[in-house]
C-alpha positions as CSV (number, residue, x, y, z in Angstrom):
1,X,-1.2,153.8,80.6
2,X,2.1,155.7,80.1
3,X,4.9,153.5,81.4
4,X,8.0,155.2,80.1
5,X,10.6,156.9,82.3
6,X,12.6,160.0,81.6
7,X,16.0,160.7,83.2
8,X,17.4,164.2,83.3
9,X,20.0,166.2,85.1
10,X,18.5,168.6,87.7
11,X,20.8,170.6,90.0
12,X,23.7,168.2,89.3
13,X,21.6,165.1,90.2
14,X,20.2,162.5,87.8
15,X,16.4,162.5,88.3
16,X,14.1,159.9,86.9
17,X,10.4,160.8,86.3
18,X,8.2,157.8,85.8
19,X,4.6,156.6,86.6
20,X,4.1,155.4,90.2
21,X,3.8,151.7,90.7
22,X,1.9,149.6,93.2
23,X,5.2,148.4,94.5
24,X,6.2,152.0,95.5
25,X,4.2,152.1,98.7
26,X,7.3,152.0,101.0
27,X,9.0,154.6,98.9
28,X,5.9,156.9,99.0
29,X,5.6,156.4,102.8
30,X,9.2,157.4,103.3
31,X,8.7,160.4,101.0
32,X,5.8,161.8,103.0
33,X,7.4,160.9,106.3
34,X,10.5,163.0,105.4
35,X,8.6,166.1,104.3
36,X,8.9,169.1,106.6
37,X,5.9,170.0,108.7
38,X,5.3,173.1,106.5
39,X,5.3,171.0,103.3
40,X,2.9,168.5,104.8
41,X,0.7,171.3,105.9
42,X,0.5,172.7,102.4
43,X,-0.1,169.3,100.8
44,X,-2.5,167.8,103.3
45,X,-3.9,170.9,105.2
46,X,-3.2,169.2,108.5
47,X,-0.4,167.9,110.8
48,X,0.2,164.5,109.3
49,X,3.1,162.1,110.2
50,X,2.3,159.0,108.2
51,X,-0.1,157.9,105.5
52,X,-2.4,155.0,106.4
53,X,-2.0,151.7,104.6
54,X,-5.2,152.4,102.7
55,X,-4.0,155.8,101.6
56,X,-0.7,154.3,100.4
57,X,-2.5,151.7,98.4
58,X,-4.8,154.4,96.9
59,X,-1.9,156.7,96.1
60,X,0.2,154.0,94.4
61,X,-2.5,152.1,92.4
62,X,-3.3,154.2,89.4
63,X,-5.0,153.3,86.1
64,X,-4.4,156.3,83.9
65,X,-8.0,157.3,82.9
66,X,-9.3,157.9,86.4
67,X,-6.2,158.4,88.5
68,X,-2.5,158.9,87.6
69,X,0.7,159.8,89.5
70,X,4.2,160.4,88.4
71,X,7.2,160.3,90.8
72,X,10.6,161.9,90.5
73,X,13.3,159.7,92.0
74,X,17.1,159.8,92.5
75,X,19.5,157.0,93.4
76,X,20.8,157.4,97.0
77,X,23.2,154.8,98.4
78,X,22.0,152.3,95.8
79,X,18.3,152.7,96.4
80,X,15.6,154.7,94.6
81,X,14.4,157.7,96.7
82,X,11.3,159.8,95.8
83,X,11.9,163.5,95.7
84,X,8.6,164.6,94.1
85,X,5.2,163.4,93.0
86,X,2.2,164.8,91.1
87,X,-1.1,163.1,90.6
88,X,-4.7,163.4,89.6
89,X,-7.8,161.7,91.0
90,X,-11.5,161.8,90.0
91,X,-13.0,165.2,90.3
92,X,-16.5,166.7,90.3
93,X,-17.3,165.7,86.7
94,X,-16.3,162.7,84.5
95,X,-13.8,164.7,82.5
96,X,-12.4,166.7,85.4
97,X,-9.7,165.6,87.8
98,X,-8.3,167.0,91.0
99,X,-4.6,167.3,91.0
100,X,-1.8,167.7,93.5
101,X,2.0,168.2,93.3
102,X,4.5,167.8,96.2
103,X,8.2,168.3,96.1
104,X,10.7,167.2,98.8
105,X,12.0,170.2,100.7
106,X,15.6,169.9,99.4
107,X,14.3,169.8,95.8
108,X,11.9,172.7,96.0
109,X,12.7,175.9,94.0
110,X,13.8,173.9,91.0
111,X,12.1,173.1,87.8
112,X,11.0,169.7,89.1
113,X,7.3,170.6,89.8
114,X,7.0,171.9,86.3
115,X,8.6,168.8,84.8
116,X,6.3,166.5,86.8
117,X,3.3,168.5,85.8
118,X,4.3,168.4,82.1
119,X,4.1,164.6,82.3
120,X,0.8,164.7,84.2
121,X,-0.7,167.0,81.5
122,X,0.3,164.7,78.7
123,X,-1.4,161.8,80.5
124,X,-4.5,163.8,81.2
125,X,-4.9,164.8,77.6
126,X,-4.2,161.2,76.5
127,X,-7.3,160.1,78.5
128,X,-9.6,163.0,77.4
129,X,-9.5,164.9,80.6
130,X,-10.7,168.4,80.0
131,X,-9.8,170.1,83.2
132,X,-7.5,169.8,86.2
133,X,-8.0,171.7,89.4
134,X,-6.5,172.0,92.8
135,X,-7.5,173.7,96.1
136,X,-4.6,175.2,97.9
137,X,-4.0,177.5,100.9
138,X,-3.9,181.1,99.8
139,X,-0.4,181.7,101.3
140,X,1.2,178.8,99.3
141,X,3.6,180.9,97.3
142,X,5.2,177.9,95.6
143,X,1.8,176.8,94.2
144,X,0.9,180.3,93.2
145,X,4.1,180.5,91.2
146,X,3.6,177.1,89.6
147,X,0.0,177.9,88.7
148,X,1.1,181.1,87.0
149,X,3.8,179.2,85.1
150,X,1.2,176.6,83.9
151,X,-1.3,179.3,83.0
152,X,-3.9,178.2,85.6
153,X,-6.8,180.4,86.5
154,X,-7.2,181.3,90.1
155,X,-10.3,182.1,92.2
156,X,-11.0,182.3,95.9
157,X,-12.7,179.3,97.3
158,X,-16.3,180.4,98.0
159,X,-16.5,178.1,101.0
160,X,-13.1,179.1,102.6
161,X,-11.5,182.5,102.2
162,X,-8.1,181.0,103.2
163,X,-8.1,178.8,100.1
164,X,-7.7,179.3,96.4
165,X,-8.9,177.1,93.6
166,X,-6.6,176.9,90.6
167,X,-7.9,175.3,87.4
168,X,-6.5,174.5,84.0
169,X,-8.5,173.8,80.9
170,X,-6.9,171.2,78.6
171,X,-7.3,171.2,74.9
172,X,-8.0,167.6,74.0
C-alpha cells in the first residue's frame, strides 16, 4: 500500500496529501462534522451530522487493493486538520471501485480535489483496478467540473433522474 506523503503549497497553505490511517478516526469525524449542510448533502445524499463509530472505522481502515483513501491535511494551532479526502471502495465487479471525493468548504474551488484524485488514480492503477465510478446528484456542479477535468464519462442514473453516474476507465 502506498504510504508516502506529499506536501505542497495550495492557496498560501502547506497541504500534506497522504494515505488515511486507522488512527485518523477523530480527525475524520471532525472533518465531516465541520462540513456545511450543502457539502454533506452532496457527499452523503442526506442530512447527516456525525459518522457512526462503525462508519469511521470503515472509512479509516483501508488496505489498498479493495479500499483506499487519501486525506489532505494542514497544520492548525499545532494539530493536523483534514481539509479533503478521496477514496474508493469495492464496486460492482472485482476490478471496479466506487469512489468519492469531499473537500472542506473553505478549500473548495482550488486544485485540491484534482490533486487528491491524482493520488487515488495512481493507487487504483497499482492494484489493477480497471474502472472507478461515482453516483452524484445531477446539480452538483463541482463534481461535474471535476469529472470533466478527469475525463470521466457521464450518464443519467437509470434508477433516479436526479442522479448522474460518472465513470473513468483506467489503463492498467
